[in-house]
N, C-alpha and C positions, 0 to 999 in steps of 0.2 A: 395911796390910797389900792383896794385888794377886789380881786372878784371874781364868782368866786365861774367857772367853765365842764363842760362834761367833755372829757375823751372817749372813746367807746368803753359808753355803757356808766364812768366812774366819774364823779367830780373831785375838781383839787381847788382851792382856794390862791393866786394870781396876784402876786404885785401887778402893777401898772406895765414895771418895764417887761416883766416876763408876758407878759399878756398875749400882744402879736405871736413871739416865738411861739403858745398854747394853743396858740388860731393856727397857724402854720399849719400845727402836727395836724388838727380837725383832718385837716385836706390833706395831706398823706396818709388819714386810716379811711380818705375815700381816693383814693387814690387803692386802697388792699379789694374796696369793696370790690374795685368798679376789677380790678384783675380777676376774684374770683367769681364775679356776674360772666366776665366772660367765657370764664375754667364752666360752664355751670349753663353756660349758651351756648358749649362748641367752637364758639369765633376762634378765628385763624390765628394759632400766637402772634405773628408777623403784625396782626394790629393792636393786639397787646398790647407788647411790647414798644411799636410806635408809642401811646398813648403815653408808655411808662415814660422813653423819652424825654420824653418832649416835657411831663414832672417833674421829671429829674432836674432837666436843664431849666428851666423855666422858677421853680420851686426851691425841689428836697437839698440839690444843689448849691448852693446863696445861700439857704438857706444855715447846715450846716459848718460852712465857712465862717457866715456870722456866730454862730455860738462858743465856732476854737474861738477867735479872734475875740471874740470881749463877757460869755459866759464862764465860760474854763477857769480864764486867765483867774477870775475873783477870784473859784476856790482850791484852785491852784495843778500845775501841768504835769505835777506828779507824782497828786492823788490818785492814787489806783481808786477809784471810782470814775473819775477822768479819764485816763490811761484805756480806762472799759469804756468811753461812752468814745475815744479816736476811735479805738479796733471799732469800733461798732460803723463806724463812718468811712474807717479806708473799705468792707468789709461789702460797709454799703454801695459805696464807689467802684467797686471790684464788682458787683452784683450789676451793678447799673450797665456797668462796660461789658463786660458776657454779650456776643452776639453768635452762641451754638447750644444747645440742648436750650431752648425756649419755655421749655415746659417744667423743668428742674431751674430755671434762672428763674423766670414769673412768682414758683413757687418762698423758694427762697426772701425772694426780694416782700415777696406779701409777711413771712412767717418774719424774716430777720426787722421790716421796720416796724409790725407792730409792736415787738418785744422794742424796740428801738427808744421809742415810742412811750412806750410803760414807764422805761425805766429812770429814760429822762422827766418823766414829768412826777411819778414816785422820788429819785433819787437827788438822780441833779441838780431837779434844779428849786427844790429843801435843802440844796448842802445852797447853792447860792445864797437863797432867798437870808437863812443864817450869818453867814458872808459876809453880803454884801452891805456897804457902806453909801450916804446918799448922794456921795460920788460914781461910787461903781451905776447906780442906778441910774442915775442921770447919761453914764457914758451909755446902756443901755438904751435907755428912751433916743437922744439925738441917732446913734447910728443907725439902731434894726427897727422900722419905722413898719406899722402893718400896709397890710399887701393884703389888698384887698382881689381875690381869686377872682379870678377869669378862667373860663373851667376851656377845655379847647376842644372845640365840637364840633370841630371837618369829623369824624369817626367818632358817630353813638355806638359802637357798638354796647354796650353798657346797655342799652331801654329797650 
């Protein structure tokens, strides 16, 4: 079964197994929008970073861990495209762990996350869907459950 999903104004056709990951990519794009809105409104960067850190711990880090455990091995961990995605994950983890120069860090998070989501949707997920067999799809469905997005509304700086 396949479904269409729109991420960052681009339509993608995804198997049911990858649909939940693609939906979580949409949440990542919302984070980027919130960061940009915080900048536009002149919000204290510590407030934006606090929200970004919450998002990373709650949604993004578990997502990229699942990708590394269940999606990338199907394509091959030595595949150059997978190596690039792993390098992107390391870079994102480092950026979210930064606590100095928040202006630069938050801008980099926004840029890197947008580029990474686009890369995974265009390259990695297409590669997965081309190589995955029914057993691979079943493993993904079993281990990566759809996560309903429950936003942190303690400080809605983007409103």
